[in-house]
C-alpha positions in Angstrom: 203.5 29.0 97.4 205.2 31.1 100.1 203.6 30.7 103.6 202.7 34.4 103.8 201.0 34.4 100.4 199.1 31.2 101.3 198.0 32.7 104.6 196.8 35.9 102.8 194.8 33.8 100.3 193.3 31.8 103.1 192.4 35.0 105.0 190.6 36.4 102.0 188.9 33.2 100.8 188.3 31.2 104.0 188.5 33.3 107.2 187.2 30.5 109.3 190.0 28.2 108.2 192.5 31.1 108.7 191.3 31.6 112.3 191.1 27.9 113.0 194.9 27.8 112.5 195.4 31.1 114.2 193.1 31.5 117.2 191.9 35.1 117.4 192.8 35.4 121.1 196.4 34.5 120.1 196.6 37.3 117.5 195.6 40.2 119.7 199.0 41.8 119.1 198.4 41.8 115.3 195.0 43.4 115.9 196.5 46.2 118.0 199.0 46.9 115.2 196.3 47.0 112.6 194.2 49.5 114.6 197.2 51.7 115.3 198.2 51.5 111.6 194.8 52.4 110.4 194.5 55.3 112.8 197.8 56.7 111.4 196.6 56.2 107.9 193.3 57.9 108.7 195.2 60.9 110.1 197.4 61.0 107.1 194.4 60.8 104.8 192.7 63.7 106.5 195.9 65.8 106.1 196.0 64.8 102.5 192.3 65.7 102.1 193.0 69.2 103.6 195.8 69.7 101.1 193.6 68.6 98.2 190.8 70.9 99.2 193.2 73.8 99.7 194.5 73.3 96.2 191.0 73.8 94.7 190.5 77.3 96.2 192.1 80.4 94.6 190.4 83.2 96.6 190.9 85.4 99.6 188.7 86.1 102.6 188.4 89.2 104.8 188.8 88.4 108.5 189.5 90.2 111.8 193.2 91.1 112.3 194.4 89.3 115.4 197.2 91.9 115.8 194.6 94.7 116.1 193.8 95.8 119.6 190.0 96.2 120.2 188.8 99.7 119.5 187.1 99.8 122.9 190.5 99.8 124.5 192.2 102.1 121.9 189.5 104.8 122.2 190.0 105.2 126.0 192.2 108.1 127.3 195.8 107.0 127.2 197.9 107.7 130.3 201.0 106.7 128.4 200.6 107.0 124.6 204.0 105.3 124.1 203.0 102.2 126.0 203.5 99.0 124.0 199.9 98.1 125.1 198.7 100.5 122.4 200.9 99.2 119.5 198.1 97.1 118.1 195.8 100.2 117.8 197.6 101.2 114.6 197.1 97.9 113.0 194.3 97.5 110.4 191.1 96.0 111.8 190.8 93.4 109.0 193.3 91.5 106.8 193.0 89.5 103.6 194.0 85.8 103.8 194.2 83.1 101.3 191.1 80.8 101.7 193.0 77.7 100.7 195.3 77.5 103.7 192.4 78.5 106.0 190.4 75.5 104.6 193.4 73.3 105.2 193.8 74.5 108.8 190.1 73.8 109.4 190.4 70.2 108.2 193.6 69.8 110.3 191.7 70.7 113.5 189.7 67.6 113.1 192.6 65.1 112.8 191.9 64.1 116.4 189.1 62.1 114.9 191.6 59.8 113.3 193.4 59.3 116.6 190.3 58.8 118.8 187.6 57.1 116.7 189.4 53.9 115.5 190.3 52.7 119.0 186.8 53.6 120.3 185.1 51.7 117.5 187.5 48.8 117.9 186.5 48.5 121.6 182.8 48.9 120.8 183.0 46.3 118.0 184.8 43.9 120.2 182.1 44.2 122.8 179.3 43.7 120.2 181.0 40.6 118.8 181.5 39.2 122.3 177.8 39.8 123.0 176.7 38.3 119.6 178.8 35.1 120.3 177.3 34.7 123.8 173.8 35.3 122.5 174.2 32.6 120.0 175.2 30.1 122.7 178.9 30.3 122.1 181.8 30.7 124.4 183.9 33.5 123.0 186.6 35.2 125.0 186.6 39.0 125.1 190.2 39.1 123.9 189.3 36.9 120.9 186.3 39.1 120.0 188.5 42.2 120.4 191.1 40.7 118.1 188.5 39.9 115.5 187.3 43.5 115.5 190.9 44.6 114.9 191.3 42.2 111.9 188.1 43.7 110.5 190.0 47.0 110.0 191.8 45.6 107.0 188.9 46.3 104.6 188.8 49.9 105.9 192.2 50.5 104.3 190.6 49.7 101.0 187.7 52.1 101.6 190.1 54.9 102.7 192.2 54.5 99.6 189.2 54.5 97.2 187.8 57.5 98.9 191.0 59.6 98.7 191.6 58.6 95.1 188.0 59.4 94.1 188.1 62.8 95.8 191.4 63.6 94.2 190.1 62.8 90.7 186.9 64.7 91.4 188.7 67.9 92.3 191.7 67.6 90.0 190.3 70.2 87.5 188.3 72.3 89.9 189.3 75.8 90.9 187.0 77.9 93.0 187.6 81.7 92.9 184.6 82.8 95.0 184.4 81.4 98.5 180.6 82.0 98.5 180.4 79.4 95.8 182.6 76.9 97.5 179.9 74.6 99.0 177.9 74.5 95.7 181.1 73.7 93.7 182.1 70.9 96.1 178.7 69.3 96.0 178.6 69.4 92.2 182.1 67.9 92.0 181.3 65.1 94.5 178.0 64.1 92.9 179.6 61.8 90.2 181.8 59.9 92.8 179.0 59.3 95.3 178.1 55.9 93.7 181.7 54.9 93.8 182.0 55.7 97.5 178.7 53.8 98.1 180.0 50.7 96.3 183.3 50.9 98.2 181.4 51.1 101.5 179.2 48.1 100.6 182.2 46.0 99.5 184.0 47.0 102.7 181.0 45.9 104.8 180.7 42.6 102.8 184.3 41.8 103.3 184.1 42.6 107.0 181.0 40.4 107.3 182.9 37.5 105.8 185.9 38.0 108.1 183.8 38.4 111.2 181.4 35.6 110.5 184.2 33.1 109.9 186.2 34.3 112.8 183.4 34.5 115.3 182.2 31.0 114.3 185.7 29.7 115.2 186.2 31.8 118.3 182.8 31.2 119.8 182.6 27.6 118.6 179.1 28.2 117.0 177.7 27.3 113.6 178.7 29.6 110.8 175.1 30.6 110.1 174.6 31.7 113.7 177.8 33.8 113.6 176.8 35.3 110.2 173.4 36.4 111.5 174.9 37.7 114.7 177.4 39.8 112.8 175.0 40.9 110.0 172.6 42.8 112.3 175.0 45.3 114.0 177.1 45.6 110.9 174.1 46.3 108.8 172.9 49.0 111.2 176.4 50.6 111.2 176.4 50.7 107.4 172.9 52.1 107.3 173.8 54.8 109.8 176.9 55.8 107.8 174.9 55.9 104.6 172.1 58.1 106.1 174.6 60.4 107.8 
């Protein structure tokens, strides 16, 4: 069996053995790459989501025309009627725009989340793991705990992929022609995939628990049960928060 395949199998089946051969503190570079890669994939996923949502809407919306000069200015006496300042006064006050591109633009405005949130959660998770290891009487290094938090992003790729595929399949035959019905149509379309997304989230959390329990036991030099309990509490609270929100 090729070394890379054997290492992957070991990582999935026995994380503690994996990290025993590869101390977490020595793999901080890999952890950084994983977090950056996931951040990029999350941004790409959000852009893809915007495109998917835009493709479901075939309607227009009436909105203020940005090229129109405010009437309060246009109604004032004009010292120089030919001044370019008044060019916008002849523009219509409202324009019709396709709702699909507007929806895509709205989603794009939130892509900063994909850039900011993963590194922030990575640092927070590293601090929590370090604290859990110390509370259990272990001697983890902060760099090792941070590295473990980065390795735990691997299951997140699975959750992201499942979410995007599920949403794509849920909306593949949906066409909304009335923007007033958009929210109701989306909620109805997403209802069948909610159990799938929940299962994907639980599987992701279970895989992360396995990785972090084995890794923290090795990094902090504590019994596996103590590491598993220390990881389960914050991870469980995080999953519960995501489920409720």
